[in-house]
One Martini backbone bead per residue (centre of mass of N, CA, C, O) as a GRO file, in nm:
protein
  239
    1MET     BB    1  -6.840   4.632   6.115
    2SER     BB    2  -6.537   4.548   6.126
    3LEU     BB    3  -6.592   4.267   6.243
    4LEU     BB    4  -6.763   4.162   6.005
    5LYS     BB    5  -6.547   4.209   5.788
    6GLY     BB    6  -6.328   4.026   5.914
    7LEU     BB    7  -6.497   3.766   5.912
    8ARG     BB    8  -6.548   3.759   5.608
    9HIS     BB    9  -6.249   3.750   5.526
   10ARG     BB   10  -6.180   3.486   5.676
   11ILE     BB   11  -6.384   3.301   5.538
   12ARG     BB   12  -6.277   3.348   5.254
   13GLY     BB   13  -5.991   3.239   5.309
   14TYR     BB   14  -6.074   2.952   5.390
   15PHE     BB   15  -6.216   2.880   5.125
   16ILE     BB   16  -5.974   2.920   4.934
   17THR     BB   17  -5.788   2.719   5.075
   18GLY     BB   18  -5.973   2.476   5.025
   19LEU     BB   19  -5.968   2.491   4.717
   20LEU     BB   20  -5.654   2.463   4.687
   21ALA     BB   21  -5.665   2.169   4.817
   22VAL     BB   22  -5.902   2.014   4.656
   23VAL     BB   23  -5.894   2.061   4.346
   24PRO     BB   24  -5.617   1.941   4.262
   25LEU     BB   25  -5.668   1.660   4.387
   26SER     BB   26  -5.933   1.590   4.239
   27PHE     BB   27  -5.826   1.625   3.950
   28THR     BB   28  -5.601   1.415   3.968
   29ILE     BB   29  -5.782   1.172   4.033
   30TYR     BB   30  -5.960   1.197   3.781
   31VAL     BB   31  -5.739   1.162   3.565
   32ILE     BB   32  -5.629   0.890   3.664
   33SER     BB   33  -5.896   0.732   3.634
   34ILE     BB   34  -5.921   0.772   3.328
   35ILE     BB   35  -5.655   0.638   3.249
   36LEU     BB   36  -5.712   0.360   3.379
   37ARG     BB   37  -5.977   0.297   3.220
   38ASN     BB   38  -5.851   0.347   2.915
   39SER     BB   39  -5.587   0.172   2.900
   40ASP     BB   40  -5.733  -0.118   2.864
   41LYS     BB   41  -5.829  -0.075   2.557
   42ILE     BB   42  -5.574  -0.190   2.412
   43PHE     BB   43  -5.668  -0.498   2.427
   44ASN     BB   44  -5.874  -0.482   2.181
   45LEU     BB   45  -5.634  -0.517   1.960
   46LEU     BB   46  -5.619  -0.799   2.042
   47PRO     BB   47  -5.640  -1.108   2.029
   48GLU     BB   48  -5.833  -1.309   2.212
   49PRO     BB   49  -5.614  -1.525   2.308
   50TYR     BB   50  -5.416  -1.256   2.408
   51ASN     BB   51  -5.604  -1.148   2.615
   52PRO     BB   52  -5.575  -1.062   2.947
   53LYS     BB   53  -5.881  -1.080   3.022
   54ARG     BB   54  -5.877  -1.396   2.967
   55LEU     BB   55  -5.618  -1.490   3.133
   56ILE     BB   56  -5.723  -1.303   3.362
   57PRO     BB   57  -5.964  -1.336   3.618
   58PHE     BB   58  -5.871  -1.041   3.705
   59PRO     BB   59  -5.859  -0.713   3.743
   60ILE     BB   60  -5.600  -0.462   3.637
   61PRO     BB   61  -5.530  -0.160   3.710
   62GLY     BB   62  -5.306  -0.025   3.468
   63LEU     BB   63  -5.197  -0.244   3.265
   64GLY     BB   64  -5.187  -0.073   3.004
   65ILE     BB   65  -4.954   0.112   3.091
   66VAL     BB   66  -4.741  -0.106   3.125
   67VAL     BB   67  -4.752  -0.206   2.831
   68VAL     BB   68  -4.680   0.061   2.691
   69VAL     BB   69  -4.407   0.105   2.831
   70LEU     BB   70  -4.285  -0.164   2.734
   71ILE     BB   71  -4.309  -0.110   2.429
   72ILE     BB   72  -4.137   0.149   2.424
   73PHE     BB   73  -3.881   0.017   2.536
   74ILE     BB   74  -3.844  -0.195   2.310
   75ILE     BB   75  -3.825   0.006   2.076
   76GLY     BB   76  -3.578   0.160   2.187
   77LEU     BB   77  -3.392  -0.090   2.190
   78LEU     BB   78  -3.408  -0.145   1.881
   79VAL     BB   79  -3.321   0.144   1.772
   80LYS     BB   80  -3.028   0.141   1.900
   81ASN     BB   81  -2.961  -0.048   1.697
   82TYR     BB   82  -2.874  -0.102   1.376
   83VAL     BB   83  -3.129  -0.233   1.257
   84GLY     BB   84  -3.340  -0.042   1.386
   85SER     BB   85  -3.228   0.225   1.264
   86ARG     BB   86  -3.268   0.144   0.967
   87ILE     BB   87  -3.573   0.106   0.984
   88MET     BB   88  -3.634   0.394   1.083
   89ASP     BB   89  -3.515   0.543   0.838
   90PHE     BB   90  -3.700   0.413   0.629
   91GLY     BB   91  -3.969   0.512   0.754
   92GLU     BB   92  -3.903   0.820   0.739
   93ARG     BB   93  -3.874   0.839   0.432
   94ILE     BB   94  -4.169   0.771   0.380
   95VAL     BB   95  -4.301   0.998   0.547
   96TYR     BB   96  -4.152   1.240   0.387
   97GLN     BB   97  -4.331   1.173   0.116
   98ILE     BB   98  -4.577   1.281   0.273
   99PRO     BB   99  -4.725   1.580   0.270
  100LEU     BB  100  -4.921   1.580   0.532
  101VAL     BB  101  -4.729   1.419   0.734
  102ARG     BB  102  -4.449   1.557   0.746
  103PRO     BB  103  -4.499   1.819   0.925
  104ILE     BB  104  -4.610   1.672   1.172
  105TYR     BB  105  -4.378   1.478   1.231
  106SER     BB  106  -4.151   1.689   1.248
  107ALA     BB  107  -4.269   1.862   1.480
  108VAL     BB  108  -4.297   1.639   1.694
  109LYS     BB  109  -4.002   1.547   1.696
  110GLN     BB  110  -3.870   1.819   1.772
  111LEU     BB  111  -4.021   1.851   2.039
  112MET     BB  112  -3.922   1.590   2.178
  113VAL     BB  113  -3.621   1.652   2.156
  114ALA     BB  114  -3.629   1.923   2.315
  115ILE     BB  115  -3.743   1.801   2.584
  116PHE     BB  116  -3.549   1.521   2.622
  117THR     BB  117  -3.294   1.675   2.557
  118GLN     BB  118  -2.986   1.714   2.723
  119THR     BB  119  -2.880   2.048   2.709
  120SER     BB  120  -2.720   2.350   2.751
  121GLU     BB  121  -2.940   2.483   2.522
  122GLY     BB  122  -3.206   2.401   2.640
  123PHE     BB  123  -3.492   2.379   2.840
  124GLU     BB  124  -3.312   2.410   3.111
  125ARG     BB  125  -3.316   2.720   3.037
  126VAL     BB  126  -3.365   3.011   3.231
  127VAL     BB  127  -3.490   3.344   3.155
  128LEU     BB  128  -3.448   3.695   3.128
  129ILE     BB  129  -3.650   3.947   2.967
  130GLN     BB  130  -3.720   4.239   2.790
  131TYR     BB  131  -4.081   4.240   2.801
  132PRO     BB  132  -4.212   4.461   2.562
  133ARG     BB  133  -4.010   4.644   2.732
  134GLN     BB  134  -3.829   4.847   2.896
  135GLY     BB  135  -3.855   4.732   3.245
  136ILE     BB  136  -3.988   4.461   3.145
  137TYR     BB  137  -4.031   4.128   3.255
  138ALA     BB  138  -3.963   3.787   3.127
  139LEU     BB  139  -4.011   3.457   3.087
  140GLY     BB  140  -3.770   3.224   2.945
  141PHE     BB  141  -3.671   2.974   2.689
  142VAL     BB  142  -3.398   2.817   2.586
  143THR     BB  143  -3.359   2.639   2.255
  144GLY     BB  144  -3.104   2.797   2.134
  145VAL     BB  145  -2.896   2.872   1.860
  146ALA     BB  146  -2.853   3.071   1.618
  147ARG     BB  147  -2.848   3.000   1.264
  148GLY     BB  148  -2.717   3.091   0.987
  149GLU     BB  149  -2.858   3.368   0.859
  150VAL     BB  150  -2.938   3.489   1.129
  151GLN     BB  151  -2.642   3.504   1.243
  152LYS     BB  152  -2.510   3.663   1.004
  153MET     BB  153  -2.709   3.929   1.039
  154THR     BB  154  -2.566   3.948   1.310
  155GLU     BB  155  -2.331   4.087   1.546
  156GLN     BB  156  -2.435   3.868   1.752
  157ARG     BB  157  -2.526   3.647   1.971
  158VAL     BB  158  -2.816   3.438   1.917
  159LEU     BB  159  -3.120   3.346   2.074
  160ASN     BB  160  -3.359   3.103   2.132
  161VAL     BB  161  -3.682   3.215   2.252
  162PHE     BB  162  -3.937   3.106   2.469
  163LEU     BB  163  -4.257   3.274   2.524
  164PRO     BB  164  -4.485   3.225   2.745
  165THR     BB  165  -4.816   3.194   2.842
  166THR     BB  166  -5.099   3.304   3.033
  167PRO     BB  167  -5.198   2.983   3.146
  168ASN     BB  168  -5.077   2.884   2.852
  169PRO     BB  169  -4.758   2.748   2.775
  170THR     BB  170  -4.807   2.624   2.476
  171SER     BB  171  -4.811   2.918   2.420
  172GLY     BB  172  -4.641   3.182   2.216
  173PHE     BB  173  -4.308   3.314   2.159
  174TYR     BB  174  -4.062   3.375   1.909
  175LEU     BB  175  -3.731   3.473   1.997
  176LEU     BB  176  -3.455   3.695   1.913
  177VAL     BB  177  -3.182   3.708   2.141
  178PRO     BB  178  -2.934   3.853   2.270
  179ASP     BB  179  -2.705   3.738   2.491
  180THR     BB  180  -2.672   4.021   2.648
  181ASP     BB  181  -3.009   4.031   2.707
  182VAL     BB  182  -2.966   3.792   2.905
  183ILE     BB  183  -3.095   3.650   3.215
  184PRO     BB  184  -2.992   3.423   3.418
  185LEU     BB  185  -3.135   3.138   3.584
  186LYS     BB  186  -3.169   2.892   3.860
  187ILE     BB  187  -3.427   2.791   3.794
  188SER     BB  188  -3.641   2.568   3.707
  189VAL     BB  189  -3.864   2.469   3.474
  190GLU     BB  190  -4.088   2.390   3.668
  191ASP     BB  191  -4.096   2.658   3.830
  192ALA     BB  192  -4.148   2.840   3.586
  193PHE     BB  193  -4.421   2.712   3.506
  194LYS     BB  194  -4.565   2.780   3.769
  195LEU     BB  195  -4.548   3.084   3.735
  196VAL     BB  196  -4.696   3.104   3.464
  197ILE     BB  197  -4.965   2.954   3.526
  198SER     BB  198  -5.023   3.132   3.803
  199GLY     BB  199  -4.921   3.435   3.771
  200GLY     BB  200  -4.723   3.430   4.047
  201LEU     BB  201  -4.854   3.267   4.296
  202VAL     BB  202  -4.620   3.072   4.271
  203SER     BB  203  -4.347   2.983   4.426
  204SER     BB  204  -4.019   2.900   4.327
  205GLN     BB  205  -3.914   2.806   4.623
  206GLU     BB  206  -4.185   2.666   4.768
  207GLY     BB  207  -4.451   2.585   4.599
  208MET     BB  208  -4.654   2.809   4.701
  209VAL     BB  209  -4.936   2.971   4.784
  210ARG     BB  210  -5.010   3.284   4.831
  211SER     BB  211  -5.139   3.468   5.056
  212GLY     BB  212  -5.309   3.755   5.128
  213ALA     BB  213  -5.106   3.843   5.359
  214ALA     BB  214  -4.845   3.850   5.159
  215ARG     BB  215  -4.994   4.085   5.028
  216HIS     BB  216  -4.921   4.411   4.964
  217SER     BB  217  -5.064   4.713   5.032
  218THR     BB  218  -5.143   5.036   5.002
  219PRO     BB  219  -5.139   5.271   5.211
  220PRO     BB  220  -5.305   5.521   5.318
  221GLY     BB  221  -5.148   5.815   5.192
  222GLU     BB  222  -4.938   5.628   5.023
  223ALA     BB  223  -4.716   5.591   4.793
  224PRO     BB  224  -4.533   5.360   4.625
  225ALA     BB  225  -4.268   5.526   4.616
  226GLN     BB  226  -4.246   5.564   4.927
  227ILE     BB  227  -4.221   5.268   4.999
  228ALA     BB  228  -3.965   5.210   4.836
  229ASN     BB  229  -3.788   5.409   4.995
  230HIS     BB  230  -3.819   5.277   5.272
  231GLN     BB  231  -3.705   4.994   5.188
  232ARG     BB  232  -3.422   5.097   5.096
  233GLU     BB  233  -3.373   5.231   5.399
  234GLY     BB  234  -3.506   5.022   5.621
  235GLU     BB  235  -3.800   5.112   5.650
  236GLU     BB  236  -4.114   5.144   5.773
  237PRO     BB  237  -4.416   5.184   5.672
  238CYS     BB  238  -4.664   5.388   5.722
  239PRO     BB  239  -5.010   5.354   5.814
   0.00000   0.00000   0.00000
């Protein structure tokens, strides 16, 4: 019976390992194929004489992505100079006058600036905070330092911390945490997101999914507290 149970456990482990190898790769290929197929639809917005599908006798997958990236680069180049920045400011003033469009545009712009602007107090900083109570820790991302009335009403320096949820890190909680209650971490934002999305299954150091053999269970007849004592003393827990 134990032999059959061990064989079943091993087969299950092989199957899960196969899923972990095949599903992410297949999903990535599927998403990329959808992007490549739909990116060329941007050419339908162009006049027929200027449509690359008419000028080029053979299809080039992903040409739409190249064109979009090139257009974004050219717009960024124009906005960087004086004339382009003045035109951009004029356009933003018009957008901010539209009641329904203003909050959406403002929120999206602030999010993009927070993600892509490299600052010492930006998204690049990963911290540990005690949440939802003392003794329990959670990963958070510092998005800045509290300012204005919030900072005036507190006795110490307060940080804006975004606490993501698992497995969807796009939602979460906005917390105001004293600087002294924050534990800085050296891991990157990418590794921290991997930990959050996977629920801790993906190692922040190796980027690998831990196998079932790496997860220790409590041996029969021994409490978790006893195991912790053995490990602190450098002893091996008894089976």
